[in-house]
N, C-alpha and C positions, 0 to 999 in steps of 0.2 A: 494800760499795763501790758507788757510783752509776755507772751506765753513762755513758760519754761520748756526745756527740751522734752521732758516727759509729757507735758500737757500737749505740746505740738504733735508728738507721736500719737497720743490718745485721740486727738482730733482727726488725724489721718486714718486711724483704725475705725473711727466712727463714720468716716466718709462724708464729713461736713466741714466746709471751709467757713469759719466764723468771720463775719464782717465786723463784729464787736467781740474781740477776744476776752474782754472783761467778763462777759457772761459765762464763758467756760471756766474761767478762773473762779468765779463765784460758785458755780455748780460743783466744783471739785474741792471746795474749802469747807472742811468740817468745823463745827462749832468749837471744837477744842483748840483751834488756832485763835490766839488773842487778836482782836481787831474789830473793825466795824463790819466786816463782810463774812457771811457764812451761807451755806446752801439750804437753810431751812425753809425760807420763803419759796425758793425755786422748787424744792421738793414738794411743797403743797400744791403748786401749780402743775408740776409735771405729773403728779398722781392723777389729776383730773384729765389732762391731755391724753395720757396713756389709756385711761379708762374709755374715753370717747373713741380713740383710734381702734382699740381692741374690739369694742362693741360693734363698731362699724364693720370691721373685718370679719367678725363672726357671723354677722347677718349676711354678708356677701358670700362667705364660705359655705353656709348652709341655709338655703332659702325656705326650708320647711320646718326647721326646729322651732319649738315653742319656747316661751320665756323661761319656763321651768327647766328646760334643757340648756338654754344659753347662759343663764346666770352662773351655774357652777363652772362652766368653761371660762367665763370672764374672771371669776374669782381665782381660778387656777393660774391664769395668765398674768394677772396684775398683782398677785401676792408678793410680799417682800422677798421670799425665797427665790421666786422666778426672776424678779428684777436683779437680785444678786447674782444669779447664774448667768444672766445676760451680761451684766457688768464684768464678770470674771472672763467671759468669752472674748471680750475686747480689752482685757487687762486694765480696767479703770482703776483698780487698786494701786497700780504703779504710779499713777498721776495724782492721787489724792494729796491734798495739803492737810496734814494732821499735826495736832499738838504733840509734844514730847510724850506725854503719858499714853495717848492712844497709839502712837507709833511703837512704843516699847511693848505694848500689850497686844500687838498683832492686829492693829486696826485695819490694815490693808486687806485682811482676809475675813473680816467680820461680816456676817450676812447683813446685819442692820445697816452698817455703814455703806456697804456696796449697793444695797437696794436703794437707800436714800439718795446716794450719788447718782444712780442711774435715772431715777425720777427727776432729779435736778437737771441732769444733762438734757433730758427730753424738753424740759421747760426752757432751758437756755437756747436750744435750737428753735423752739417755737417763737421765742421773743426775738431771736436774731433774724429769722427768715420766714416766719409764718407757719400756719397750720399744715400746709402741703409738705413743707420740709420736715416738720416733726412727724407727720404721718409716714413719709418715706423712710425716715430713720427707724421708727418703730417696726414697720413692716419688714425692713431689711434685717434688723437684729432679732426680732421674734420669729420671723420666717416660718420654719417647719413646725415650731411649737403651736402655731395657730391651727395648722392642719391636723396635728396630732391631738389637739384638745377635744375633738369630737369623740374620740375613744377614751378620753381621760377626764370627762366632764365631772364625774362624781369623785370626790376624794375617797381614799380607802377607808377612812374612819366612818364616813357616811354610809358607804356600801356595806361595811361589816355590820353596822348598827341595823340597817334595813334587813340584812340577811337574818340576824338574830331575832328581830321583832316579828318577822314573817313566820318564824318557827316557835313563837310563843315564849322566847327567852327575853331576859332583861338586856339592856344595852351592854356592850362589853365594858369591862373595867380596865383602866390603865394604871399601872403601878410603876413608880420609879425604882429601878433595881440598883443602879450604880451611876456614879459620875467619875469619869476617868480623864486623864490628861492634865496638862498645865492650865492655869487660870485663863490664859489668853487664847487657848484653843481646846476648850472642854469637849468631851464626848459623853453623851448621855445614853444609858441603856434602860429601855422601858419595856415592860411586859404588857401585852394585851391578853385578857382572859375572858372566856365565855362562861355562861352558867353551867354548861355541861362539862367544864373542867379543861377543855382544850385551850391551849395558850401558845403564844409565840412572842419572840423578842425582836426588838428593833434597836439599832445603834445609829446615832447621828450627832451632828454638832449642835442641835437644839432639841429641847424636849418635844416640841411640836413635830419636828421632822422625825424624831425617833418613834413617836406614837404612830405617825403615818406608816413608817416602815414596818412596825409591829403589826399594824392592821393589815397591811398588804400581805405580809407573810401568813398571818392567820387566815385571811380570806382565801388566799390561794390554797391553803391546806384544806379548809373545810369544803371548798368547791371541788377539789380533787377527790374528795372522799364520797361524792354523791353516788 
């Protein structure tokens, strides 16, 4: 099968010339497209390839970190939100094959769809040219994120919970405040609150991301008040 113009452009942005273009087509085909091909199996494989490449890179980047330090960095780099950010950086959304309902609901911008497609693309490169090619792709696209992960290893929710417990408080409570925007592009407003009454809000396109932003804001606030 011949690559569409948008898929060919995506391959250029990825920096990989596919010997078997069908693999890229499969990687960029969402299950909402009726037919025998979609990217779910490649997503499954790509998730494992990504995890191995990132784990290897983290060990090389920090030769003294212990497992307890490396695991949160790995989780940060392979989570769906990060995969979606990387996909957006090379405009994978423009090349996705979507069913009509997903297309009309803004599927090209959805975190889950972009993250799944990015994992599938990694698997497509792996099957097309082997592990070295997949490793090169991941290291090229994740780039500075790997180096920055050393200072971002713990997510904000974990850090805030540890801060509270170290001071004899219960873990922070997260409350949904509002849901704004259209159905295809919602924005969630979440509040993080500590036992002592201090609170902060976070706004993002998913509840999980909004909780993280609220935790970041509240953690920055309480640490500034030391």
